[in-house]
N, C-alpha and C positions, 0 to 999 in steps of 0.2 A: 518376863514381861509375855504375855500372850501375843501370838502371832495376828496380824492384821486380818481381819475377816473380809473374805472375799462374798461381797452383798450381791453380786450380779448373777453367778450360777456356779457350779462346783467346776473347777478345774479351767477357768476362762480368764485370760489376762488381758487389761485393756493396755493399749499404747497411745499414749497423748502426743500429739506431734507440737511443735512451735507454735503453729497458726492454729491452734485449737481443736484440728481433726482429729478424731479418735479412730482407732482400729482394734479390732477383738481378734485374739488368737485362742485357741485350745491347747491345753497342755496334754501331749501325748504321753504314755507310759514311760518314754525313754526319755523325757524331757523335751523333748522337740515341740515345736509350736506349729501348728495348722491355721492357716489364716481362715477368718470367718466372715471378714468383709468390714465394714464401717457402719452398717444398720445394726444399732444396738440390739433392737427386740428380736430380729432376725438371728443375730450371733447368739442371743440367749436361748433361743427356741433349738438352734442348732448345736449348741453346747449340751443342753438337757438331752437331747435325743441321741448324742456320740456318748455320753456318758452312761446312759442305759445300756448301749450295745456293747461297750467295753465291760460294763458289769455281768452281761452274759457270759464273759470269757472266763469268769471264775477267778483264776490264778492272778490276772492282771490288775485286778480292782485294788489289791493292797497297795502295789507300787504307785499307781496313780493318786491314790489318797494320800501316799507317804509325799509325794511332791506336791499334792493340793496344801498340805499342812503347813507347808512353807514357802508361802506365795512370794515373798519378798527375797527369796534366794534365787538370784537369776540361774537358770540353766544354759544361760548362753552368755558370750560376752556382747553387752549392748552395742558396743562400737562396732562388732563385727556379727550382725544378724544373719539371719537365713536369707536367701534369696527371696523366698517367698513373699518374707514381711517386705522386702525393699521393692518387689513388685507391685505388692498390694498398695504401698503407700505413694507409689509414682501414679499407678492408675486411678485411685481415688484422691488425689491431691493437685500435683501440677497437670495431669492430661485432663483431668475432671474441671480443674479451673480454666482451661484453655477452650473446652466445649461449653462452660458457663457465660465465659466473655465473648462467646461468638467465634472465636480464631480458626475453630474446625467445626466440620458439621457433625452431627449426630451419627452420620454413617462412617464418618472418618474415625469418630472415637469407637464405635463399636469393631472395625476393622483393627485397630491398634488392640484394643480389649482382647480379641480374638487371638492375637499374636502373643500376648502377655500372658495369657493363660496358659499357651503352649509352652512358654517359657517356664512357667511355676511348673508344669509338668515335668519338662526335662530336668531343670536342674533347680527346682525350687529349695531343695533339702540340703544345698550347698552353700557353706557361709559366705558371704558377699566377698571376702578378702582372698577367698580360695578360687573364685572365678578367674580364668584364665582366657586366652585368646581362641586356642584351641577347643574348650568349652563352647564358644560361641559358635566357632567355624563349623563343628558338628551339625548344629542347626541350619546353616546355609548349604553345606554339601548335598550335592546332588539335585539342587534346587534349580530351576530355571533364572536368568538373568533377571527379569521382571520380578520374579518372588524375592530373591538375595536384594534387590534395589530397594524393595520395601522394609526388609527387616533390617539391615545395615544401620541405617539414621535412627531408627527406632532404639536399637540396642545401643548407639551410642549416646543418645539422650536419658537412655534408663540409667547408665553408669554414671552419666555426667549428674544425674540428680544424687547418686549414690555418694560421689564425691563431696557435692554440696552441704550434704547430711554428716559429712565426718566418717562415713564407712569405709572409705578407702581413699588412696592417694593418687591411683593411676586408672586409665580409663582403657581395658582391654578392648574394646571395639575399636579402638582408633586404628589399632592393625590392620583389621579386617580388609580384604582386596575383593567386593562384590563383584560378581561377572557383569559385562554390559549386557544393557538388556537386548534381547535379540531382535533381529529383524521382524517386522510386522508380516504376519503369515495371512492375515484376512485381506484381501484384494479390494480395492476401490468399485465404487458401483460406475459404471460409465451411462453416458445418456439413453444409449441404446438399449442396455440391459434394465434400465430403470423402467423403461418404456414398455419393455417384454414382460417385465414383473407385474407391472399395473394393469398391462391387458389382459392377465390373467387371474388378476384379483377381484374378489366381488367387490360390489359398488362401496359398502361402507369401508373398506381397505382403500380401495382408491383415493376416495375423497382424504382418508388420514394420511395417505401419501403423499398427497398434494398440500396438504395443510404443513406437514414435515418438512417439505422441499421449501415452501416460500416463507415461511415463518422462521425456521432454523430452530426451532424448540426441541426439547428433550423429550424423549418419549412418557417420562414421569410427569411431564407438564402437559403434555398433548391428552391424556387419558383423563386430567382434571379440568380440562377446559369446560366451563358450565354455559350454558346459553346465556345467564344472566350478566357473565363477564363480557358480553358482546354488546355494542353500541351500533345498532344498525342504520342509525340516521349518519352516524360519522363513519362507517365502516371501519370500525375498530373492534379489538378484543384486548383485554387486560390479563396479564399473566405475573403471579407472583412466582419467582422461579423456585421450585421444591427444592433443589441443590443448596441454595442459599437462606432456607428459611430459619435456620439455627444460627446464621451469622449475625455480629451486631449489625449489620448494616445489608438486608436480604434486597435482591434484584427484583424491582417492581416496574414492569414497563406496561404501555400501552401501545400495541403494535396497529398501525394505520395501514389497513390492506389495501394492494393494488388489485388490479381487477382478476389475476389469477388467484391470489389467495381469497381474494372476497368471493369467488363464484365457489369454492370449495364451503367455505364457510356457510355461506348461506344456502348450499344445497343440504348441509348437515343440520341446520335449522329446521328446514322446510321438510325434511325425512319423515315420513309416514311412521317411523318406530317412535313412540311415544317414551322419551327420555330426555332427561335437563341436560345430559353431557353430549358434548359434540362428538366428540368418538363413542360411537355405540354401534350395537347389532342387536338382532333377535336370536338369541341362542337356540339351538335346538332342542338341548336339555341342559338344567342347569340342577347342580347338586346342592344340599343343603350347607357344605362346606364353602362353596363357590359363593352362593348366594350371601352368606354370612360376611365374606371379605369383600365383597362389591357394595358400593354406593349407591347403587342402584340395578336392579335386575338385569337393564340391559346395557350398562355401562361397559366397559371393556377394561380388563386388567392388563397392565404393562408386559405380564409374561404371556397371555393370551394375543396381545397384539403381535408380538415378536414371533410366535409360533405360526400364525395365520400368515405372517408375511414370508417366513420361511417356507411354508407350505405351497404358497403362490408363486416363488421364485424357483422352487426346484421343479412344480408343475410347467412352468414356462420355459424350462431349458435355459434360460437367458445365461446361465453361469454352468453349465454342465460341463464345461471344459475344465473347470476348476475342481478341486477336492473339496469335501464337504467343508472342511475346516478353513478354506482359502475364500469361500464365497461371501459376499458381503452381505451384512445384516439390515434390518429396518433402522438399527442406530447409524448405520453408514448413509443414510438419507440426508442427515444433517450435514454431514462432511460433503456430499453432493451438492447442497445448496449452498454452502459457504463457497466451494469452488465456482459455482454458477455466477453467484452475486459479484466475485471477483473479478472473473472472465467478462462480465457486463461492464465492467468499469466502475464499479462502486468503491469507494476509498474504504482502506482498512479500517479506519475508526468507525466508519457508517457499519460494516458489518460486524464488527466487535460489539458496537450497542446492541444490533437486533439480536445478536448471539447470547447477550448477557454478560460480555466479556470487557467492557469498557471501563477505564479506570476512571474513579470518583472525581480525579483531578482535571478530567478534560471533560467529562460529562455525568450530570447530578442523574444517576440511575439508582440511587438508594434511597430506602426509607429512612428519614431522621425521625427519631422516636419523640423529640420534642415539639414537633410541628404535624400539621394535618397530614395524614397519608395520602400522598398524591402519586399515581403513576407516571411516569417520564415518556412521552410520547416520542417511538420509532417508528421508521417506515419499512415496510416489506413488500416493495412494489416492483419486484424483479417480472421482467416480462421476457420468456425463453427467445423471442424474435430479436432481443439485444444480444444473444451469444452464438456465435459460431461454433457448434460443436466439434464439427469437423477439423478444427482447428487447435484441438486439445490434444497434449500428449498425456494420456491418462496415467501413464507409470512415471514419466520424468518431468511433469510440470514444475517448473522452478517457482516457487511461492514465497512471499514475505515470510519471516519468522514467525510474527503473529498470527497469520494465518495458516500457517503450516501447524501450529499448535493446536490451533482450535480444530482443525480437521483431524488431529492425531488423539484430541481428547476422549479418555475413556469411555466406556459406557457406563450410566448411572447405577 
């Protein structure tokens, strides 16, 4: 009986998992498999290109054709596949499923994908059962505690998946001992420092700093605030928080602005710069690349906002006594605002709701896909007259756990 013909492309292998997901691999001259992903058309094009490249080497082609002539004869033990296959399956299987179900954000998925690609490069050709704790420890060696704390959980889940597929019986990542995350290097904003930086900033940045302080919104949400999202009669602005857009229940709030916040919002609306975005400025020059990345010529990109804040911060000399890596950034304005609300006596639940971290069991902050989409109202009516800033120990302030976590939240 003649061997089963490969109708996809020369030297390509298709692996179909129990849930119906398909993965494609290219058979190299030595019989090893190189992952081509789960997109059939992309895999076929890549396989054809690779075959053309291999043929140019002349003597290798006979070996490749000999292997392809017997596609049903396994070149490796299917119960002990190469790690490149296991990583591919986990990335486009369980991890992709978490993204599709809204359990992780697109940003989180991309971050984990980046780490998994690094694993494939480091030990993708090793078989799954040959992997040891030592192999994984080499990835962690020399990395900071913050980085190790990201790798170890992902490694554990990767090999947990391998066990569930019957590829191995033990999890080599369980024995890893990642270092504790290092103490925070970057210092907090003080009220005095914030005021000095603000005084040195251009008018558009002053407005943006005030909106960030009183609204507690992240940089990525601030630059997307649109004039159409502002209800001037109600003095309110609606925000669908970008960090949660891919979640099953994104955070969608309507912020009722107090006097301090409304003053900045209204100033942005009345600005003489024609731009529909509240955070805007007229650039001195703009390159085609930057223009293409913007939603409007006068809109501000997140990176530009951070750079201009850093420039004003350093020109003000507000934190000149600190090393550059220790100086607070634009992102840290959110932490300052959270602390100010807390010191002004606002309840923890109130602050968490405004920051977009309240629990759905205590406040309905989320979109229900089966009902009309309506933002949930929260208030941002902090007045700095409510806070005695001289009474704050900026380094040793004792805060509730929920507030401390909000303040330590990393940049988006």
